[in-house]
N, C-alpha and C positions, 0 to 999 in steps of 0.2 A: 350235830345232826342236820341242822338247817344248811350249814355250809356245804356239807356233802351233797345235799339234795340240789343245791344251786349248781354245784359243779357238774352233777349228772345231767341237769337240764341243759346247761351250756354245751356239754359233750354231745348230747342228743341233737341239738340244733346244728352243731358243726358237722356231725355225721350226715344229717339230712342235706345240708348244703353240698357236701362233697359228693354224695350219691346223686343228687340232681345234676351236678356239673359233669359227672362221669357219664350219666345216661344221655345228656344233651350232646356231649362230644362223640359218643359212640354212634348215636343217631346220625350226626352230621357226617361221620366218616363213611357210614353204610350208605347213606343217600347221596353222597357226593359223586357227581359225574366223573367218568374216567379222565376227561379233558382237564378237570380241576386238580387232579392228583399230581399232575406234572409229568406223567408218563408220555402223553402224546402232545404236550404243549410246546409251543415255540419259545416259551419263556420259563425260567426257573427262578424261584425266590432265593434270596441271599440269607435268609433266616437260619439259625442253627437248626439242625435236624435232630429228631429224637430217635434216630436209627444209627447213631454213630458207634454204639458199643454192641455190635452184633455178637461177639464172643462173651460178653458179660464180664470181662476181666476188670475193667474200670469200675463197673457198678458193684462188683464184689468188694473191691478195695474200699470204695466210698462207704459201702454198708458196714464193713468191719470198723471203719474209722468212726462213723456216726454212732455205733453201738458200743464203742469202747468208752467206759466212764472216765478214763484218764486222758482222753484226747478231746481238746477244745478248740484247737487251731489246726486246720487242715489245709494243705497247699496242693493245688493241681498245677504242675509246672510244665511248660513247654513253650517253644517259640511262637510268634504271631502266626495265625493261620493253621496251627497244628490241630484244631478241633476241640479245644478246651470247652468252649460254650456248648457245642453239640453233645459232648460227653456229660456235662452237667444237666442239660435238658433231658437226655436219655435217662439219667439217674433219677431226676425229679419226677419223671413219669411214673416211677414205681415207689417213690418216697411218700409215705403215708401221713406226714405231719405238715403243718403250715410252714412255709418257707418265705423269707423276706429276701428279695433280690435287689442288689444295688449295683448299677452299672454306670461307669463314668466314661463310656465310649464317646459320648456326644456332649460331654460337659463343657469342654473348651476345644476350640480348633487345635488341631495338632500343631505343636510349636515348630517353628522353622527358624533358621538363623536369622538373628536380628529382630525377631518378634518377642514380645514379652511372654514369659512363662507364667503358668498358673501358680499363684501363691498357695502356701499351705492352708491359709484360712479359707481361700476360695474352694479348695478341694474338700476341706472338712465341712464347709457349709453345704456343699452338694450332698455329701454322705448323710449329714444330719437331715436335710430336707427329704431325701428319698426315704430315710428310715421313718421319720415321724409322719410323713404324708402317706406312708404305706398302710396305715390303719385309718379307719373311719373316725371322723371327729367326735362322734358320740361315744367312742370307746375311750377317748382321752379328754374327759371333761375338765380336768385340772391342769391341762397343758397350758403353758404360757404362749404357745404358738397358736394363735387363733385362726380358724379357717371357717369357710362358708359351711353351714350345717344345713342339710336338707330337712325340711319339715317331716316329722314322724307321723305315724298313724294316729297319735293322740294330739297332734297339733291343733286340730279343730276344738277339742275339749279344753285344751290349755288356754286358747284364745277366748273361748266362752267364759271359763272360770275367771280369766283376767278382767273381762268386761263386767262380770257380776261382782267381782271384788272391788273394782273401781266404783261401781254403782252403790255397793254396800257402804264403802267408806264415805262417799258423797252424802248418802242418806244419814249416816251417823253424825257427819259434820253439820248437816241441816238440823238434826235433832239433838244437838249437843246440850241445849238448855234442859230438855227433858231427861237426857241421860244423866247430867250432873245432879238434877233435882230427885232423880229416882223414879219419876212418873213413867219413864220409858219402860220400866220393868213391872208395870202395874199387873198384879196377878189376876188371872181369869178374865182379862180384857179381850176384846175381839181381835186386837192386833198383837197379842202377846206372842203368838207362835211366829208371826212375820218379823217382829222385832228380834226375837231370839235367833231366827235364821240369819238375819242381817248381821247380828253380832258375830255369829259363827263364821260366816263367809268372810267378813272384814278381817276377823282375827286370823283366820287361816291364810288369807291373802297377804296380810302384813308379815306373818311368820315366814311364808315362802319367799317374799321379797328379801327379807333379812337373811334368810338362809342362802339365797343366791348371791347376795353381796358378800357374805362370809366366805362362801366357796370361791367366788371370783378373786377374793383378796389373796388366795394362795398363788395366783398367777402374777401378782404384782411384784416387780423387782425394781430397786432403785439404781438407775444407771448413771444419773448425773443430777446435779443440783444447779438450778438456774435462778440467778438473782438479777432480774432486769436484763442488762446486756452482758452479764458475766455468767459463764457456764463452767462448772467444775466437773470434769470427767476423769475417772481413774485411768491412768496410762495402761494398766493391765488389760482393759477391756479391748484394746486394739492390738495387743501383742500376744496375749495368751491363746492357747489352743481353744478353738470353738467347741470341739468335742469335750474337752475337759470342763469348759465353762458351763456347758449344759448337761453335765453328767447326770444330774438328778432327773432331767427330762428323759434321758436314754433309759435309765433304770425304771422310771415310772412307765415308760413305753413297754418294756418287757414284762413288768408286773401286770399290766392291763391287757396284754395280747397273749396269744398262745404260740408265737414263733419260737422254734427251738433250733432253727438253722438259718444262718445269714450268709447268702452267697454274694461275694464282692468280686466284681470283674473289672478289668482294664485299669486298675489303680496303679499298676506298674508303668503305665504310659508317662507318668509325671516324674519318674526317676527321683522319688522322695521316700527313702526307707523309714524316715522318722514317723510317718503316718501309720506304718505297720506297727511300730512300737506302741503308739497311742492306742490303736485298736486292740492290741493284745492286752494292754492294761485294762481297757474298758471291758473286754471279755472276762477278765479275772474278777472284776468288781461286780459284773452282772451275776456271775455264777456264785459269788460269795454272799450276795444279798439274800436275806431270809425271805423277802417278799416274792422272789422268783423261785417257784417250786419245781423247776425242771432244769436240766442242763441246757445251756445255749451254746451252740458251736458256730464258729466262723469258718467259712470255706472260701479260700482265696484262689483265684485263677490268675497266675502271673508267670513272667519269664523265668528261666533257670538262673540268669545272671543278675537278678534283682538284688541278691545279697552276695557279698564278697566272701570268698573262701568257705568256711564251714559255718557262717553265721546263720544260715537258714535252718540248719539242723538243730540249732539252739532255740530258734524262734518258733518253729512249728513242731507239733508233736507227731504229725503224720504227713509224709510227703509222697505224692503219687505222680510219677513222671508220665508225660504223654508223648508217645511216638508220633511225629508228624505224619500225616497221610499224604502229603505232597512236598516235593522239593524240586530244585532245578533239574535233577537227573530223571525224575519220573513225571514231570508235569506234562510231557508230551501225551501221556495216556489220558489225562484229564482234558487236554485241548482236543484231542481226537474224539473223545466222548461227546463234547459239545458240538463238534463239527458233524458228527453222526446224528445228533439230535436235530440239527437244523437241515440235515441232508444237503450239505454244500461241499462235500468232500471232492466232487469232480470239478469244482470251480476254484479251489484253492491249491496253491503250489505246495506239495507235501514237504519239499525240502525247506521251504520258508517256514512252515509250521514247526518242523523239527528244530530249526535253528532259533526261532524267536521264542519258543517255549522254554528255552534254557534261562531266559531272563524273567520268567513268570513262576512264582513259587507260592501264590496265594489262590486257594480254590475259589473264594468268593469273588476275587478280582477277575479270574478267568470266566466265571459264570456271567458276571456283569458285562464283560466285554462282548460275549456272544449274544446276550440279551440286547445290547445296544446295536450289535451288528444286524440282528433281525429287523430292528426298527429303522435304522439308517438305510439298509438295502431296500426295504419295502418302499421307502419314500424317494430315495435318490434314483433308483433304477426304473421308476415309472416313466415310460416314454423314452428312456435312454437306449433301448435296444441293446443292452449289454455292453455299451461302450466304456463304462467304468470298470476299472481293474479291481476285482474282489480282493486281491492281496493288498493293494494300496488302501482300500477301505478298511480292512482289518488292522493294518498298520496304524492308520490314523486313530482308530478306536483304542488300540493298545496305548498309543501316545496319550490320548485323552484321559484314560484311566490311570496311567502311571504318573502323568504330569498334568493334573486337572487345572491347576492355576495357569500354567504356561499355555495350555490349550485355550483358556479363556482370553488370555492376552493376545493370542494369535489372531483372533477375530479382529483385533484393533491394530494389527501390524506391529505389535510389541512382543516382548518376551524373548526367551533364549532361542527358540526355533526360528522365529522371525528374523532374529539377528543373524543366524547362520545363513538363511536363504537370501537375506538382503545383500550379502557380501558376494554374490555370484560374480559380478564384474571384477571384483578384487581378485577372486580366485582365477578367473580367466586371464586377467592381466599378468598375474604372477606365473601362470603356466606358460603363456606366450613368451614372457621374458626368459623363462628357463629354457624353453625350446630354442629361442633366438640366440641365447648365450651358448648353448651346446652346438648349434650350427656354426657360429662364429669360431668356436674352439676347433671343430672338425675341419672347417675350411683352412684355418691356420696350420693344422696338422697336415692337411693335404699339400699345402704349399711347402711345408717343411720336408714332407716326403719327396716331393719333386726336387728340392734342393739337396737332399741327403743322398740321392742315388749316385750322382757323380762322385761325391765324397767317399761313399762306401766302395765304389769301384776302384778309385785311386788307392784307397787303403788296402784293398785286396791285392792289387798289383805291387804295391810297396812290400807287402809280406813275402810275396814270391821273389821279388828282386833282392830282398835282404837275404833270403835263403841261398840264392845264387852267389851273392857277394861273399857269404860266409865260407863258401868252398873255394873261393879265389885266394891264392896265396898272398901274403903281404907284399906290398911294393908294386902290385900290378893294378893298372888303372883303366884298361880297356878290355873289351870282350867281344867276341863274334863267333859265328859258326864256321867262318873260314879265315884264313890269315890275312886276306886282302880287304876285308869289310868289317871293321870293328867300330864299336861305340863306346863312349865313356861310361864307366860304371855309375856315375852320379846321374846320368840320364836314362838308366836302364828301365826304371819303373814307368817312365813316360813313353818309351819307345815300343813300336810294334815288334821289334826284334826280340823282345822278351819271350813271346810265344814260340819263336823259332828255336831259341836257346833251350827252352824247357822241353820242347818236342824232341830235341837232338840228344843223343847219348853222351855227347862230349862237346867241348867248345874250346877256342883258343883265347889265351889272355896275353896281353902285352904290357911290359913294364914301362916306366918312365924313360929308361935307358934304351928301349927298343927291343929288349929281350922278349921272347915268346915262349909259351909253355901250353901244353895240352892238359885240360882239366876234365875229368869224368863227371857227368851229371845224371848217370843212370838211376832211375827211381826217385829223383829229387821231386818232381811234380806230384807224384803220388804221396810221397812222404809229407810234403807241406799241406796238400789238400785232403789228407786222410783217404787216399785212394781215388780222388777226383782231380781232373785236370783243371787248369786255370780257366779254360773255356767253359767247362761245366760249372765251376764255382761262379763265374761271371753271370751265366744264364740263371743260376740259382738266386743270386742277389737281385737280378732284374725281375725275376719272377716273384720274389717276395715283395719287392717294392710295388710291382703292379697289383699283386693281390691286396696288399695293404691299401693301396690307393683306391682300388675298386671297392673294397669293404667300406672305406671311409666315405666314398661317394654314395654308396648305397645308404649308409646311415644318414647322410645329409638329405638324400631324397626322401627317406622315410620320415625324418624329422619335419621336412617341409610339408609333407602330406598331413602329419599330425598338427602342425602349426596352422594350417589352413582349416582344419576341422575342429579347432578348439572351441570356437564360438558356436559351432553347430552340434557339439557333443552334449550328451545328457548331463544334468546337474551332478549326479553322483560320479559320473566318469571324470568330470572336471575336478571335483573336490578330492577324489582319490589320488590325483596326481600330486597333491600337496599334503597327503595324509600325515606324513611324518612331522609336519610343521603345524598341525592343527589340534594338538593335544589340549592346549589351553582353551580352545574354542568350546569344548564340551564340558569343561569343569563346572560351569553354572548349573548343569543338570544334576549335580550331586551324585548320590549313590546310583542313579539311573543313567549315568553318563555313557556306560558301555552300551546300554540298550539304545539310547538316542544315536550314538555313533553308528551302531549296526543298522538301524533303520534308514539313516541318511546315506551312509556309504553304499548300501545295497540298492538304493533308488526307490525305497518305499515311501519316504518322506521327501518331497521336493516341492517346487514352486507350483505344482498342480493341486495342492492341498484344498484350495478353495472349492474345487469341484466336488469334494467329498464332505465338506463341512457346511454347505448351504444349499438351499433349493433353487432351481432355475425357474425364472419367471419370463414368460414370453413378452417381448417388447420390441426393441430394435432388432434383435436376433430372434429368428424362429427356432423351434426345437431342432430342425434339421441343421441349421447354422451352428447351433451349440454343440450338436453331436460331432460335426466336422472338426470344430476347435478342440473338443475333448480328445478326439482320436489323434490329432497331430501333436497335442501336448503330451499324450501317452506314447509318442514316437511311433504311431501307426501311420499307414499310408492309404488314405481313402482312394477309391476308384476315380478315374478322370471324370466320369459322368455322375459323381456324387451330387445329389440335389443341394443346391445353395440358393436360398431365396433373397438374401440381402448381401450381395457380394461386397458392396462398399463397407458395410459394417463388419463383415468378416475380415476384409483386408485391414481395417483399422485395428482389429483385435489381434492380428498376426504380428509376429516379431519381424524385424528387418531381415534377420538371417533366414527366416522361413522361405523367403522368396529366392534364395539360392539353393533350395533343397527340393526334393520331390514333392513336398507339400503343395507347391505352387501349381503343380500339374493338374489343374481342374478347369474344365471348359468354361464355367461361369466366371471364375476368377480371371483367367486369361482374357476373356472377352472384355471384362471391366478394365483390365490393365491396358490392353491395346486400344480400347475406345476412349481412354483418358490418359494418354501418354504425358500430357502436360501436368496432370495432377499427380501422377505416379512415375516420374522419370526414373528415380532411383530403384523402385521396385521392378519396373519393366527391364531396366538394364541388368539387374541381378537375374531375372528370369531368363533373358536371352543368353547371358553368360553360362547359366546352368545347362541350357540345352546344347550350347556349343561344347561344353566341357564333357558332357556325357550323352551324346546323341543316341547311342543304342538303348540307354535306359529310358529314353523318351519316346520310343517307337509306339508303345501302346497308347500313350497320351495323344500322339500325332494322329494315329488312326481314329481315335475317338473324336478328336477335334476336327478332322476333315469332314466327319459326318455331322457334328453337332455345333461346331464353332461358327460364330458370326463374323470373324475377322481373319479368315484363313489367308486372303491375299496380303493383308497387312503383316501377318506373322511371317510368311515366307519372304516377303520383301525385306523386312528388317533382318532376318537371318542371312539373306543373300548379301545385303549391303554391309552388314557389320561383322560377318564371319567369312574370312577368305576361304576356308576349307569346307564351306557348306556344300558345294556341288560335289566334291570328291566324297564327302560323307554320304550324300544322297545316292550317288552311283554305287558306292560299296555296301549299301544297306540291303538286307534280304527283302525289304519292301520298297525297292527302288522304283518299281513301276507305279506304285501308288503315289509316291512322292512326285515323280515326274508328271503324272496325270494331274496333280494339283498345281504344279509349278507352271505348266504351260498356260492355263487360263489366267493364273495370277499375273504372269508376265504380260499377257495381252491387256489385262485390266490396267496394269501400271503404265503401259505405253499410251493408252488412251488419255 
């Protein structure tokens, strides 16, 4: 009767606790602003959602499993990122009993090749800790795992009683002579009631102390025996299963709590099926214990391939498969959903989004990438006036989330990506060597073509001469179109008379003895040449030789252009040239090698990454100077009048090859170069060579420089003295009058 009353009181308290929690949660949801619900927020959380089972299919299956008296081990199976945690959270929202949740997602860092893996004892220790520490210490007074206990509502009275007990014991010790003589219990004395109260308090205090010592003794275990410097410890304590060693603690835990469902997540990350066997055994022992008066079920969230073959159907009494909500084929929808949330669809390349989404199959990863994009964009684009490429920024953040360790190393110039980028000069040298080798081969082929033409023509004439000789009867050694002008048959292919003989319908032949005979050659030329004359065949051979020579010459010219532009090409264009030889280069990226290869080859990860991974601080370079450098590193071409505040610092930050491209066409940069030719002789020479090589492309710059430049006479004088074709280019320019107008005062200045 008393036991039933105590259980009803405990149930009432539990009901009040649940009701209060539900009311608080409902009030928080009702009063929560719209911005906090995530509908209009720039950020989304990565926590499992409780709205993952809209159709209620998984909830119905889990309800059937938890209500089936024969089911004690339930598996929710699916690949990583399939939504298992969200399904469990959605189910627990409607589950009415206490639930113990154990997650090992953050127990140990994810193992990588070469790193030590988590041992079975470490994993089991984490499970045991999460289990025992899931209940309040006051609910487990007999546990050997001691924890900090918070003072209860009666703690003040306990401390007061302790103080009174100590005072009472001290009083009895002081009065021990009267206690032993019996005078302490003198009847009807004025101190009788005080002495009696002291005896009662002291006796109660001593009894409680003994009781606490007795109860605490249940938590004492003998682990080792130490004799001075010798310690004897059983070997089994370091080798046996921690869960099996503390099985009594686990059973005591379930005897003292009301949990009837234990949810275990991420245990499959450690690839150790033996732990599942131990947990199943523990579940059987818990349900077989008479002190646990309710069924206790274990719900596991794990991958499908955790158990080989049909072992999982023998291990679990109920298996619920989870269909992934995202994979590489439909991840583009989730990516576009995040793009729409941030309203950045007009800034990102849609083709890039479609291609890169094939490498992303984790919804939480996609959400976090765009959360970080919102933060990085807000910080990096401040004052940059849109010079940063949003697609490159997104690519950097994808790389950061897929390869977090390598991203951290990149800041220090180490790691896999840093190694790829650091080998730029090596790639350039290899491509230049390949182009140079191909040019040498084609030039040799060109020489061979020139040498082959006479050989081919001689071979052609020999074939016709042999056809003529075959029609000449035996014994005849000379031939001619008339009887008085004959040539030897052996010299026929080399003689111009072959054309006359082939054009004639007949010819005369002469024997060694002087005898002559007429031989018919009608149709011989067409028969040998398949309807074409020797002249036509000759022209055809020459034409083919010329075409082959011209094609080879064009290929050589194209290769020379490519060779000259190798060092000016973008990083991805350079590395693509040797793509077939770079497979080993991306192997250190592991399973993400294809993604890394895609981002590098498409130009989204290159040597401009520092602009997207750190904030700019004004110092030697002004914000305007930094924007100029950002633009040229992104292969943009700033206007000739783009504001540059510190040209010397900008020149120092530019590459040598930049001065041979249109990047150098800036009024302030050219002023600095022409005003300090002794400091920048190489850069100035490259600039002048570029103007001479592509004068029409420099017209806009020259127009601006004539109006704003400080060294116009110097520029024109250097072009005139170092470029023989300068005057012809000026006169042939559409803006020739403007050029001449500047040249005349410049020439007078130079003469002075």
